ZATIKOL-402107 format. One record per residue (C-alpha): chain; y, z negated, x negated. Coordinates in Angstrom, 1 decimal, padded with zeros to 4 digits, m for minus. Each point is the difference from the previous one (the first is absolute). Layout:
REM residues N
(site 'A',(Y,Z,X)) ...
END
This chain:
REM residues 298
(site 'A',(000.0,000.1,000.0)) (site 'A',(002.3,m000.9,m003.0)) (site 'A',(m000.4,003.5,m001.4)) (site 'A',(000.4,001.6,003.5)) (site 'A',(003.4,m002.1,000.1)) (site 'A',(000.9,001.4,m003.5)) (site 'A',(m000.3,003.4,000.6)) (site 'A',(001.7,m000.1,003.4)) (site 'A',(002.8,m001.8,m001.8)) (site 'A',(000.1,003.0,m002.7)) (site 'A',(m000.3,002.6,002.4)) (site 'A',(002.9,m001.2,001.9)) (site 'A',(002.3,m000.5,m002.8)) (site 'A',(m000.8,003.6,m001.4)) (site 'A',(001.1,001.0,003.7)) (site 'A',(003.1,m001.8,000.0)) (site 'A',(001.1,001.2,m003.2)) (site 'A',(m000.8,003.8,000.8)) (site 'A',(001.3,000.0,003.8)) (site 'A',(003.5,001.2,m000.8)) (site 'A',(001.5,002.5,m002.0)) (site 'A',(001.9,m002.3,m001.8)) (site 'A',(m002.3,m002.5,m002.3)) (site 'A',(000.8,m003.0,m002.4)) (site 'A',(m001.2,000.5,m003.6)) (site 'A',(m003.8,m001.4,m000.2)) (site 'A',(000.7,m003.2,m001.8)) (site 'A',(003.1,m001.0,002.3)) (site 'A',(m002.4,001.2,003.2)) (site 'A',(m003.0,m002.1,m001.7)) (site 'A',(001.8,m003.5,000.5)) (site 'A',(002.5,001.0,002.9)) (site 'A',(m000.5,m002.3,003.2)) (site 'A',(m000.7,003.1,002.0)) (site 'A',(m003.3,000.2,m002.0)) (site 'A',(m001.0,m003.3,000.7)) (site 'A',(000.7,000.5,003.6)) (site 'A',(m001.7,003.4,000.2)) (site 'A',(m003.2,m001.2,002.1)) (site 'A',(002.4,m001.3,002.7)) (site 'A',(002.3,002.8,000.2)) (site 'A',(m002.5,002.7,000.1)) (site 'A',(m001.4,m001.7,003.0)) (site 'A',(003.7,000.2,001.2)) (site 'A',(m000.1,003.8,m000.7)) (site 'A',(m003.3,000.8,001.5)) (site 'A',(000.7,m001.7,003.2)) (site 'A',(003.4,000.7,000.8)) (site 'A',(001.1,001.7,003.0)) (site 'A',(003.0,001.7,m001.5)) (site 'A',(000.4,002.4,m002.6)) (site 'A',(m000.7,m001.3,m003.6)) (site 'A',(002.6,002.4,m001.3)) (site 'A',(002.9,m001.7,m002.1)) (site 'A',(002.3,000.8,003.3)) (site 'A',(m001.1,m000.7,003.4)) (site 'A',(001.9,001.4,002.7)) (site 'A',(002.2,m002.8,001.7)) (site 'A',(m001.1,001.2,003.4)) (site 'A',(m003.3,m001.6,m000.5)) (site 'A',(001.9,m003.2,000.2)) (site 'A',(002.0,000.6,003.4)) (site 'A',(000.9,m003.9,000.2)) (site 'A',(002.4,000.5,m003.0)) (site 'A',(001.9,002.0,002.2)) (site 'A',(001.8,m003.4,001.2)) (site 'A',(000.8,m000.6,m003.5)) (site 'A',(001.5,003.3,m001.1)) (site 'A',(002.1,m000.1,003.6)) (site 'A',(001.5,m003.4,m001.1)) (site 'A',(000.7,001.0,m003.4)) (site 'A',(003.9,m000.2,000.2)) (site 'A',(m000.4,m003.7,001.2)) (site 'A',(m002.3,m000.9,m002.9)) (site 'A',(001.9,001.8,m002.1)) (site 'A',(003.1,m002.3,001.0)) (site 'A',(m001.8,m003.1,m001.0)) (site 'A',(m001.2,001.4,m003.2)) (site 'A',(003.6,000.7,m001.1)) (site 'A',(000.9,m003.3,000.9)) (site 'A',(m002.5,m001.7,m001.8)) (site 'A',(000.4,002.4,m003.2)) (site 'A',(003.7,m001.2,m000.1)) (site 'A',(m000.7,m003.6,000.3)) (site 'A',(m002.4,000.4,m002.9)) (site 'A',(m003.1,m000.6,001.8)) (site 'A',(m001.8,003.2,m001.0)) (site 'A',(m001.0,m001.2,m003.3)) (site 'A',(m002.8,m000.1,m002.7)) (site 'A',(m001.7,m003.2,m000.3)) (site 'A',(001.6,m002.7,m002.0)) (site 'A',(m003.4,m001.9,m000.7)) (site 'A',(m003.6,001.2,m001.0)) (site 'A',(m000.6,000.0,003.9)) (site 'A',(m001.0,003.7,000.4)) (site 'A',(m002.7,001.3,m001.7)) (site 'A',(m000.4,003.3,001.8)) (site 'A',(003.6,001.3,m000.7)) (site 'A',(000.8,m001.8,m003.2)) (site 'A',(000.0,002.8,m002.1)) (site 'A',(002.3,002.1,002.5)) (site 'A',(003.1,m002.8,m000.6)) (site 'A',(000.1,001.3,m003.7)) (site 'A',(001.3,003.7,001.2)) (site 'A',(002.5,m001.4,002.6)) (site 'A',(m002.4,000.2,003.0)) (site 'A',(001.0,m002.6,002.8)) (site 'A',(m001.5,m001.3,003.2)) (site 'A',(000.2,m002.4,002.9)) (site 'A',(m003.2,m001.1,001.8)) (site 'A',(m000.2,000.3,004.1)) (site 'A',(m003.6,m000.7,000.3)) (site 'A',(m003.1,000.0,m001.9)) (site 'A',(m003.6,000.2,001.3)) (site 'A',(000.5,m002.8,002.5)) (site 'A',(002.7,m001.9,m001.4)) (site 'A',(003.4,m000.1,001.3)) (site 'A',(002.7,m000.5,m002.3)) (site 'A',(002.5,m002.6,001.7)) (site 'A',(002.9,001.4,m001.7)) (site 'A',(m000.6,003.2,001.2)) (site 'A',(m000.1,m001.2,003.4)) (site 'A',(003.3,m001.7,m000.4)) (site 'A',(001.9,002.5,m002.2)) (site 'A',(m001.5,003.5,001.7)) (site 'A',(m000.8,m001.1,003.6)) (site 'A',(000.1,003.6,001.6)) (site 'A',(m002.4,001.4,m002.8)) (site 'A',(m002.3,m003.1,000.2)) (site 'A',(m000.5,000.6,003.7)) (site 'A',(m000.9,003.7,m000.4)) (site 'A',(m002.6,m000.8,m002.5)) (site 'A',(m001.5,m002.9,002.0)) (site 'A',(m000.8,002.5,002.8)) (site 'A',(m001.9,002.2,m002.7)) (site 'A',(m003.4,m001.8,m000.7)) (site 'A',(m000.7,003.4,m002.2)) (site 'A',(002.6,m000.6,m002.3)) (site 'A',(m001.7,m002.8,m002.4)) (site 'A',(003.1,m000.5,m002.3)) (site 'A',(003.6,001.0,m000.3)) (site 'A',(003.1,m000.4,m002.1)) (site 'A',(003.4,001.6,m000.8)) (site 'A',(m000.4,001.7,m003.0)) (site 'A',(003.0,001.1,m002.4)) (site 'A',(000.0,002.5,m003.0)) (site 'A',(003.5,m000.1,m001.6)) (site 'A',(001.5,003.0,m001.6)) (site 'A',(m001.7,000.6,m003.2)) (site 'A',(m003.5,m001.8,000.9)) (site 'A',(m003.1,001.1,000.2)) (site 'A',(m003.7,m001.1,000.4)) (site 'A',(m002.6,001.0,m002.6)) (site 'A',(m003.1,001.9,001.0)) (site 'A',(m002.8,m002.4,001.9)) (site 'A',(m002.5,m000.3,002.2)) (site 'A',(000.1,m002.6,002.8)) (site 'A',(m003.0,m002.1,m000.2)) (site 'A',(m001.3,000.0,003.7)) (site 'A',(m000.7,003.3,002.1)) (site 'A',(m000.5,m002.3,003.5)) (site 'A',(003.5,001.0,000.6)) (site 'A',(002.1,002.8,m000.5)) (site 'A',(003.9,m000.1,m000.8)) (site 'A',(002.9,000.8,002.5)) (site 'A',(003.8,000.4,m001.1)) (site 'A',(002.7,000.4,002.2)) (site 'A',(003.5,001.1,m001.3)) (site 'A',(002.6,m002.5,000.7)) (site 'A',(002.8,000.3,m002.6)) (site 'A',(m000.8,003.0,m002.5)) (site 'A',(001.8,002.2,m001.8)) (site 'A',(m001.3,002.8,002.0)) (site 'A',(m000.6,002.3,m003.1)) (site 'A',(m003.0,001.7,m001.7)) (site 'A',(000.6,m002.3,m003.4)) (site 'A',(m001.1,m003.0,001.7)) (site 'A',(m003.5,000.4,001.0)) (site 'A',(m003.8,m001.1,m000.2)) (site 'A',(m002.5,002.2,m001.3)) (site 'A',(m003.9,m000.4,001.2)) (site 'A',(m002.6,001.5,m001.7)) (site 'A',(002.5,002.6,m001.4)) (site 'A',(001.5,000.7,003.6)) (site 'A',(003.6,m001.1,000.2)) (site 'A',(001.9,m001.4,002.9)) (site 'A',(003.6,m000.9,000.1)) (site 'A',(001.3,m002.8,002.4)) (site 'A',(002.5,000.7,002.8)) (site 'A',(001.9,m002.3,002.2)) (site 'A',(m002.3,m000.4,003.1)) (site 'A',(m002.7,001.9,m001.2)) (site 'A',(m003.7,m001.4,m000.4)) (site 'A',(m003.3,001.0,m002.4)) (site 'A',(m003.0,m001.4,m000.1)) (site 'A',(m002.3,000.3,m003.3)) (site 'A',(m003.0,m001.6,m001.4)) (site 'A',(000.9,m002.1,m003.0)) (site 'A',(m003.1,m000.3,m001.7)) (site 'A',(001.0,003.6,m001.4)) (site 'A',(001.9,m000.1,m002.9)) (site 'A',(003.5,000.1,000.6)) (site 'A',(003.7,m000.9,m001.2)) (site 'A',(003.5,m000.3,001.2)) (site 'A',(003.4,000.7,m001.6)) (site 'A',(003.4,m000.2,001.2)) (site 'A',(002.5,002.7,m002.3)) (site 'A',(002.7,m000.5,002.1)) (site 'A',(003.0,m002.7,m000.1)) (site 'A',(m000.6,m001.1,003.6)) (site 'A',(m002.4,m002.9,000.8)) (site 'A',(m003.4,000.8,002.2)) (site 'A',(m000.9,m002.5,002.5)) (site 'A',(m003.5,000.6,002.3)) (site 'A',(m001.9,m001.7,002.2)) (site 'A',(m003.3,m000.3,m001.8)) (site 'A',(m003.2,m001.0,001.9)) (site 'A',(m004.0,m000.2,m000.5)) (site 'A',(m001.8,001.6,003.2)) (site 'A',(m003.1,m000.9,000.7)) (site 'A',(m002.5,003.0,m001.0)) (site 'A',(m001.4,001.1,003.4)) (site 'A',(m004.0,000.1,m000.4)) (site 'A',(m002.4,001.9,001.9)) (site 'A',(m002.0,m003.1,001.4)) (site 'A',(000.7,m003.3,001.3)) (site 'A',(m002.0,m001.6,m002.9)) (site 'A',(001.9,001.8,m002.7)) (site 'A',(002.9,m001.1,001.4)) (site 'A',(m001.1,m003.4,m000.1)) (site 'A',(m001.1,000.3,m003.6)) (site 'A',(003.5,001.1,m001.1)) (site 'A',(001.5,m002.8,002.1)) (site 'A',(m002.2,m002.5,m001.5)) (site 'A',(001.1,001.3,m003.7)) (site 'A',(003.5,000.3,001.0)) (site 'A',(m000.3,m004.1,001.1)) (site 'A',(m001.3,m001.0,m003.2)) (site 'A',(001.3,002.1,m002.7)) (site 'A',(003.4,001.1,001.1)) (site 'A',(001.1,m002.7,001.8)) (site 'A',(m000.4,m002.2,m003.4)) (site 'A',(002.8,002.5,m001.4)) (site 'A',(002.7,m001.6,002.3)) (site 'A',(003.4,m000.5,m001.5)) (site 'A',(003.0,m001.9,001.0)) (site 'A',(003.8,001.3,000.6)) (site 'A',(001.1,m003.8,m000.3)) (site 'A',(m001.1,m003.5,000.6)) (site 'A',(m002.0,m000.6,002.9)) (site 'A',(m001.9,003.5,000.1)) (site 'A',(m003.6,m000.3,m001.0)) (site 'A',(m001.4,000.9,m003.4)) (site 'A',(m003.7,001.1,000.0)) (site 'A',(m002.6,m001.5,m002.4)) (site 'A',(000.1,003.1,m002.4)) (site 'A',(004.0,m000.3,m000.4)) (site 'A',(m000.5,m003.8,m000.5)) (site 'A',(m002.3,000.8,m003.1)) (site 'A',(002.1,002.6,m001.3)) (site 'A',(002.1,m002.1,m002.2)) (site 'A',(m003.3,m000.9,m002.0)) (site 'A',(m001.5,003.5,m000.1)) (site 'A',(003.7,001.2,m001.3)) (site 'A',(m000.2,m002.5,m002.7)) (site 'A',(m003.1,001.2,m001.3)) (site 'A',(001.1,003.6,000.6)) (site 'A',(002.6,m000.7,m002.4)) (site 'A',(m002.2,m001.5,m002.7)) (site 'A',(m001.7,003.2,000.0)) (site 'A',(002.9,001.9,m000.2)) (site 'A',(000.9,m001.9,m003.1)) (site 'A',(m003.5,000.6,m001.4)) (site 'A',(000.3,003.6,000.8)) (site 'A',(003.5,000.1,m002.0)) (site 'A',(m001.7,m001.7,m003.0)) (site 'A',(m003.3,001.9,m000.4)) (site 'A',(m001.1,002.5,002.9)) (site 'A',(m003.8,000.2,m001.4)) (site 'A',(m000.3,m003.7,000.5)) (site 'A',(001.9,000.5,003.6)) (site 'A',(m002.6,002.5,000.9)) (site 'A',(m002.8,m001.7,m001.1)) (site 'A',(001.0,m003.3,001.9)) (site 'A',(000.5,002.4,003.3)) (site 'A',(m003.2,001.7,m000.3)) (site 'A',(m001.9,m003.1,m001.1)) (site 'A',(001.3,m001.3,003.3)) (site 'A',(m000.5,002.6,002.3)) (site 'A',(m003.7,000.7,m001.2)) (site 'A',(m000.6,m003.6,000.4)) (site 'A',(000.8,m000.4,003.1)) (site 'A',(m002.4,003.1,000.9)) (site 'A',(m002.5,m001.6,m001.8)) (site 'A',(m000.1,m003.0,001.9)) (site 'A',(000.2,002.1,003.4)) (site 'A',(m002.8,002.4,m000.8)) (site 'A',(m002.2,m002.1,m002.5)) 
END
């Protein structure tokens, strides 16, 4: 049985690596989180009720028209939040999922996260919070800013049980402010929406002199069967709910982010070792990875 599991893991990882036109290099992909999540994600692709293409038609999610129609009201709340400094990078090590994005200027304000309401959002943007509360298929949401000159590096998101929804609120309305998913580019426009599969390699860039603020949502991926939908929800409740991050005091911090300060300190030690000796760093890294695999399969 353990060899069957190992073969399944390898086949899934190879599929994830080759499913798009744009790929990471071999060594990066080998240790990327998408490799470790590959068996779960392949399950989501196999039983997906919507296309597993880089972009998915917005029409596949008719309930989202309620959000798109209300974009002026959400824009007003987002504009007020940004002017008051609430859309920002985390000041602490309490947002593991997006920590690396803060370095390039990306900012956010959480609205909801996998079953966890944010009291700060209910207080500061009640209309947007009310709209999102009525949409159970929207598992997570935030206002996300990409200021002039900011960019997000190429990456895959870890979990295929969701799809990403972007609704333009305050944008440059310019092709020089864009996201590229598996080599296909989309430029945000005020009041326009797009849905894409964030487990394809993607990156974003704002080469204009105007800020970009969008409504950024995780949509539950529709599955073909009820039991497959149940599996998707169960994984989301266990894994993704642990990544809840606060906007301010009073908002919930998930278990992963409570531990992130310690994990980040360990990572900093690794970076220091890498600066002194790359061979030693990679020796330790691969010894740890192979040791974990050995504990699992032998």
